[in-house]
N, C-alpha and C positions, 0 to 999 in steps of 0.2 A: 504494498500499500506505499511506504512512503516514498520508497522508488517512482511510482505511477506521481503521487503528486509534485515528485521534484523533476520527474522527467516533465511534465504540464507546463509547470511551470518554466521550468530552462526553455522547454518551446515558445511556448508566449516571448520571454524575454528575446528570446532569436525574434520571433516576427514582428516586436513593440522596434526593436534595433535595426531591421530593416526599412520599417515604415522612417523613422529616424532621418538613415541614411538618405534616402530618396525626399525630406521635404527638405522645400528651398531654406536656406543659410538666410537667416535673421540680423538684421548690422540692428544692435542695440548702442552703437555708438552716440546716437543724437537723441537719445530718450532724455530728457528731462530727468531727473531725479533717480538716476543708476543710482546715484550713492546709498538713498534713503533705504532703497528697493534690496539692495546690498545687506545691507543691516538687519533688517525685517526676519523677524524669528520662523522658521517652517512651519507652515502648516496641516490641516490636514493631507488636501491637496500636493501636496509634495512627495518628491520622493524621498523611498524608504533611506537613501544615505544621507539625504539633507537635515531628515529628522533624528539619524541617530550623530550627527555630524554636530550640534548643539546637544551642547550640555544641559539645558533644563529640558530641552523637547525627548534629548537621549532618553531620562530619567522617567518622564512620562510610560516613553515608549517600552522600558523594561518593565516598567509596574504591569499594564498589560499582557506584553511578550516578552513574557520572562524569558532570556537567553536569545532576543532575537539577534545581538551586534556578534551571536558568536555563532549563528546559525550554520551550517556546512553549504548550506546553496543560497546564501546570502551574495556571492558574487552574480549568482542567477537572477534574483529578485530586486536587486539596490535599488534600481532605477526607476523602478515601478512604485504606484503608488498606493498605498491600505486597498484602497479598494479594486485596484486591478489584479491583488495577485489572490485577494478573499475570494474567487471562483477555484482556485489552482489549492488553497491551503489545505483541504480537508478538514474541513474548518477550527483550523486553527486559527482563523482571524477570520470573525463573523461581522454580520451587521454592527451587533451589537457593541461589541469590544473596539468599532472604529467608530463608534459613534461615542463611548467611554473616553478613547484618549482625544478624539474632537475638545469632548467637554472639557476636560484636564487640560489641554491644550491651549482654551481659549480663556481659563482662568490664571494664569500665569502672567506674572506681572509684566506691564509694559517693558518692552526692550528699553535701556537705556539710550539716550541720543548721544552720537558723539561729535564732538566738538573737533572743527575743522580748521 
């Protein structure tokens, strides 16, 4: 069962990567407020990799999905959102868990503004 779930996640990740490679490149250099966006904390819509890269959001992820940062298949699903992983997780990621993570992420204090 685990191998089937991991194979499905790997297949989905591969197809997601193929779509990303065919998408047109976007130039973000002219976007106003780019620095403010870069400093924003990851949300439920962020990739799992981004959620785990931030100490505060990683703690929320670990609370609801213990051991996710050490999961052996993390390289296959780290660029996906929780909602994208849910159908392939074999019940490890459920809509209820995603909703609980979202609630906890929204409850985190606002990130401190960086002086420039």
